[in-house]
N, C-alpha and C positions, 0 to 999 in steps of 0.2 A: 504494500500500500504506500503510495506516494504521500509524503507529509506536507507537501507544498514547498519545502525547502530542498536543498541538494540531498541526494540519497545518502551521502556519507555523514550527514549531520543528523543528530537526533531531533525529532519534532515532538509536538505535544501528542504522543501516541498512546500513552497509558496514564492511569492515575499514579500519583507518586507519594511515597512516604520517605521518612528519613529525617536526619537533623538538618538544621539550617547550615548552609555552607557546603552542601553536598556538591560534587563536581558536575559540570556540564549542563546545568539547568538554568536557562534564563526564564523559564516558565514557572508559575506558582504551582504548588502541589495539587491544587484543585483543577488544573487544566488537563483535559483528556480529549483525544480524538476518537470518535466513534468509527465503526466499520464503514459507514457511508461517507467518511471524510469530514463530517461536520464536527467542530470543536464545541465542547461544553466547558463552561467555567463554573466550578462548584455546583455542577449538576444542571446548569441552565444553558440551553442551546443558544449559540451566538445569534442566530436568526431571531429568536424570541427576544433576546436582549436588545438587539438593534431595533426591533419593532416597538419595544417598550420605551426606550430612552433616546433613540436616534444615534447617529454618528456624526463626528467623532465623539468618543466617550472614554473617560478614564474609568477603568473597571478594577475594583479591588476585591481580592479573595480574602474575606474577613478571617477565615480559619487559618489561612497561611500567615497573615499578619500576626495573629495571636500566637501561633506556634513559634514564629521567629522571635517575638518578644520574650516568650517564656524561655526559649533556648539561650538567649543572651543572659537573661537574669539568672537562670539556673547555673549556667556554666561559670559565670564570674563569682556568684555567691559561693559555689562549691570550692572553686580554686582558691579564693582569698580566705575563706574560713579555714582551709587546710594549712595556711601559713599564719593563722592567728589573728586575722582582721576581717573587717566587713567591707561591703561595697554597695553603693547605690547605683542603679541603672537609670539614667535619664534618657527619655526618648527625645531625640533632636528634632523639634517641631519644624525647623526650617525645611526639612525634606518634604513633608506634607502634613499640614495641620488643619483638621476640621474638628468640629465638636465631637463627632462620633469617633474619629481616630484618637483624639485625646482621651476619650472615655475608655476605648479599648486598651490603650497603653496603661492607664491607671488600673483597670480591672486585672491586668496581667502583672501588676506589682511594680510598674515603672513610674518614675517621676517624669516631669515634662520640662524640657529646656526650651526657652523662647528667646527670640532675637529682636523683638520689636514690641511696641505697645499693642499692635494688632494681634500678634501671636499670643501675647499675654491675655488679651481680652477673650480669645477663643478658648484658651485653657481654663480660664475662670468660668466661662459659660458652661464648659463641660463638667464643672464641679470639682476640678482639681484644686485642692487647698493651696493657698498661697505658700505655705511652708514647704510644699512639694514641687515648687516651680523655681527655676533659675532664670535670670535675665542676663543675656549676653548683649554685645553690641559695642562697636568702636566709637560710636557717636550718639549715645543715648540723649534724648531731649530731656529738658527739665520736667516736662509733663510725664514722660515715661518713668523717670526716676521717682517722681512724687507718687505716681500710681503704684509703682512697685512697693514703695514704703507703706502706702495706705493699706494694701492688701496683705502685707507681711510676707513678701516672697522670701524663700529660704536662703537665697544667695543672689547677690549682685556681683557679676564678674567685671571688675574694673579693668580698663584697657589702656589707661594712660595716667600720667602724673596729674594732669589737669582734672581728670574725672574724679580722682580721690577727693580733691577739694570740693567739687560740686556735690558729690554724694554726702560728704560730711556736712556741708551747708544745708542740704535738703533734710538730712536726718535731724540736725539741730533744730530746724524750723518746726519739725513735727514732734520733737521731744522724744525721739527713739534712738536706739543704737542700730545702725545698719550692718547686717551680716555681709561681708564682702570676701571675694577671692580675687587674687591678683593674677591676671593672665600673663604668662611669660612666654617668650620665644626661646627655644632651646638650641636653635641652629640645625636641628634635624630636618632634612629635606625629604619629604615623602608625598606621594600622591600622583595622580595620573596626568596632571597638566600644571604648568607654572601657576595658573590662576587659582588652582585649588590646593596648592602646597602652601601651608600657612605658618610654618615655623622658621623660615629663613629670615634674614635680617631686613632685606629690602622689600617690605610690604607693610600694610597698615595695622596689622593686629599685634597686640601684646607689647611686652617690655622685655628687652634682651637681657639674658643672664650674663652676657659677655662684659667683662670690665673694660673700661676705656682708659686711655692714657690721660694723665693730668699734668699740667705744666709745673705745678708746685712740687711734685714728687712726694706728697703726703696723702695718707688715707686713714681710715679707721684703724685702730690698733688692737681691738678685741678680736680674739680668734686667730688661730695659726694661719689660715688662708688669708685673712685680711692683713695680718702683719707682713706676710710675703708680698701681697699686693702693694702694700705701702712702700716696701723696700724697692719694688719694681716701678714705683711711680704710677700705680693704677688707681683710678677713682672707683667708687662703688658703681656697679652695673646699674642700669635703669631699673632692673627688676628688684635688686636689693634696695635701691633708693625708695622705690614704691612701697616695699614691704615695711621698711623702717618708718615711712611716713604714716602708713595705716596704723602701725602699732602705737604710734605717738598720739593718736587722735582718740579721745574718749567717745566721740560720736560713732566710731566704727569698731566693729569686732572682726578681727582677721580670722576667718574660717580656715583659709588655706591657700594653696597655690594651684593654679589651673594651667594646663598645657594642652594645645591641640596642634597636631603636626601636619594635617592635610586631609584629603578626601580620596576615596577609591584606592585605599592602600591595600596591597596584596602581599606585602612582605612585613611580617610582624616585628622584625628586628627594630624598626624605627620606634615602636612603642616602648620597647625595652630600654633603648638608649635614652629616649626622652625622659622616661620615668626615673632612670638613674640620675640624670642631670637635675631633675626637680627635687629629688630626695637629698641630693648634696646641697642644693640651695637652701632647703629646709633646715638642714643641719647647721649650715653657716649662719642662718638667721638666729637659730637657738644659741649658738656660740656668742653672737653679738649681743643678744637681748634677753636670753633666758626664755624666749617664747618659742615653743615647739608646736607648730600649728597642727591642728587635729585632722585636717583633710587634704587630700591631693586628688585632683581630677586629671586624668590622662586623656580626656577628649574622646573623639569618635573617629570616623573616617574609614571604617572597616569595609573592605572591598567586596563587591558582589560579582556574579556572573552576568555579563551582558550578551555574550555570544555562545552558541553551542561549542562546547569544549573548554570554555573558561572554567577556572576553579576558584570559587569564592573562599574567603577566609573562614575557617572553622572556629566558631566561638569557643569550643572546649579547648582546642589547641592553643589559641592565643591567650585565653584566660590562664591556663597552666603555665605558659611560657612567661607571661608578664608577672604573675604572682611569684614564680620562682626567682625571677630576676630581682624584683623589689625586695624580697625577703633576704636575698644575699647582700644587697646593697645596704639595707638597714642594719644587718649584722656587722658589716664592715665598718659602718659609721658609728655603731654603738647607740643607735636611736631606735625606739620602738616604732613599729609600723603605724602609719596613720590610717584613718578610714579612707577608702578610695571611692572614686566615682568614675563612670564612663558615660559616653553620650552617643550611642548608635542611633542613626536615623535611616539612612539609605539601606543599611543592612537588614532592617526590619520591614520597611514599606516598599523598597525598590522592587524586589522579586515578587511581592504580593500583588503588583499591579501590571496591567497591560493597557494599551490604547487600541481601541477598536475603530477602524476606518472603513469607509466605502471607497472603492476604486472608481476613478473617473476616466480621464484621458490616459490612453496607453500609446506611447510613441517610440518606435525604434529609431535609434540614432547611430550612424556609422562613425566610429572613432578614427583618429588619425592613423592608427596602426591597422586599420581594416576590420577590427572587431566591431560587433554591433552590441550596443547597450540599450536595453528597453527601459525607457523612463515611464514609471508607473505613478501617476498622480493620484493623490488621495484628498479627501475633503477637509483636511487640517493642514498641519505643517509646522513651521517654526514658531507660530503663535502658541501651539500647545506643547512643543518640545524644542526649546531653543538650544539644547546642549550640543547637538551635532554642529550647528553653526558657530556656537560660542567656544566650544572646547575641542571640536573635531571628534566628539564622542561617537563610538561605534555601537550600532544596534542591529538586531536581527528582525526579520519579518517573515510571516507565512500567510498563505491563504487559509482561512479557517472556516469558510462556509460550504466547502465541497471538496471532493477528491478530484484528482486529475492524473491522467496517464500521459500527459504531454511531456516532452523532453524539457528539462529546465533550461532557462536562458539567463544570461547575465542581466541583472536589473538594478536600477536605482530607484528607490522610493522617494518621491518628492512631494512637496506641498503645493498649495494654490496661491502662495504669496508672490508679490512682484519683486522677487529676489532670486538671482541664480544660485545663491547659497542656501536657498530654502530646501534643504535636504533632510529627510527623516532617516533613511538608511542609505549609506554611501554605496554599498555593494552587497548584493544578495542574489542567490539563485532562486528564481520563481518559475512556476510552470509556464511553458510557452504560450498557453492559451489564456493567460490572465486577461481579464476583460472588465469593462465598465460594469458596475453593479456588484462585483465580487466584494466579499468581506475580507479584510486583511487586518492582522493583529501584530503589534509590536510589543514584545514582552519586556519586563524589567523597567517599566516606566512609572512605577509608583512613586519614586522619589524625583523631585525637581521638575516634573512635568507641569502639573497644576500650579505648584508654588512659584514657578518662574514664568507662567503663562502671561500672554499679553493680548491686547486687542489690535495688533498690527493689521493694517488694511481694514480696520474696524470689523474683523471677524469676532464673533461672540465666543467666549470661552466655553469649553465642553463641560458637561456635568461630571461629578464624581459619584460613581455608583458602586455600592457594596453588594456582593453576591454571597449568599449563604444558603446552603441546602436547597439549591434550585430556585431561590427567590431573590429578586433584585430590589434594592432599596436605594433611592436617590439620597445621597448625603449632602451634596451641593448641587443645586439645580443648574441647568444650562442657562447661560445668559441669553437675553433676547435683544433685538434691535431696539425695543422700547427702553431697555436698561441703558443702552448707549445714548439714546436721545435724551433720556431723563437727566443725564449728567451735563449735557450741552445746553448752556443757558443762553446761547445765541449772542 
């Protein structure tokens, strides 16, 4: 049976079981192809799904989301308890946050990490207690900070020296003590693209742990490392300066240190190296001030499978590796382990989602080398998935509404926008008889599809639809032209 993709690659041919991070699966576990070639998502025929909600549509397999959330929580709790400490798992809402998604995360024992006032509002509407919410952001507004303090968020991750003053001022005005973590950059370079690698020095996030040269040749004298720095003429690093500033302010409570090294990371070594650097910074701060912070956050960025044959990070493996590494570092430093936290987002919601399209124009194009590439246009595009245009991200696609015995052809799936870079899938083999009206699905789009969607060319954004036990439920409705016009005041 032809899956709609090249015969050498696995298609959505059977129901799936197994742990999150299993190899070669860009599809959610609830996706299966029937003998007649029609694909079902969590028991719902894609034709019935398209008839109910239209296309394009973001489709979430709720059971798959929940299973992946549980897998990360269980793996990290087990591994870190084995070395004598605890861990909190925050769902990184920037990947995709709706009221229902936030509820699912909390029901599976996760907290919620937000990166804006809007994300904070959605988490609160979902019933997530403020104490179980974190607020990120490199340029939080005064309104966002005030709202975070009003609802009692459990952590505000400060991202600059200037922000420390702003948070302290806002806390003093409310008569509260703000719980903060300081985001640091460790110098670890990780991630699939320069724009999603977030721990190198030349970017906007965090405060560097690297000490800088100072002209006077003096520095702090407490602690062996600091004395050595002083002898070498090194000033405190921006990270240490920030930590010392927070410790000195009665309006702030230093919860801990935060590090995030990138996104779509498939090599766990970076997490281990970054965690070591943060624990060493924690020990240096304790030597300087006597304050040994209680928490360390090692961020998210755990990679997933986007193409057949890709191997995602296994949460059990990475949890054991990181737990073992931090245990060894803490023993070497002579400091007890802190409580840890992690922030998976893509790894939970990415594989749980797919985007369902209807094919329109099909156009064969002869390339300079004589090959023919078939351009398959769908009823969405870069407005519902900007990642291929922004990052060169690679995706897979298959026909999901029927079987085909036609020979596969080299195809490019493109959208309907007025941009030549409006590419959904750069290269994929599709049946040679692909035609207008066919249903086509792109897997692994649960993360950063809807959350980065736009109204470019004034297309309306697709709905977010959850499927469970053969039943579809609209979580976020499709936008309409009336919605667009309502915002235009003329």
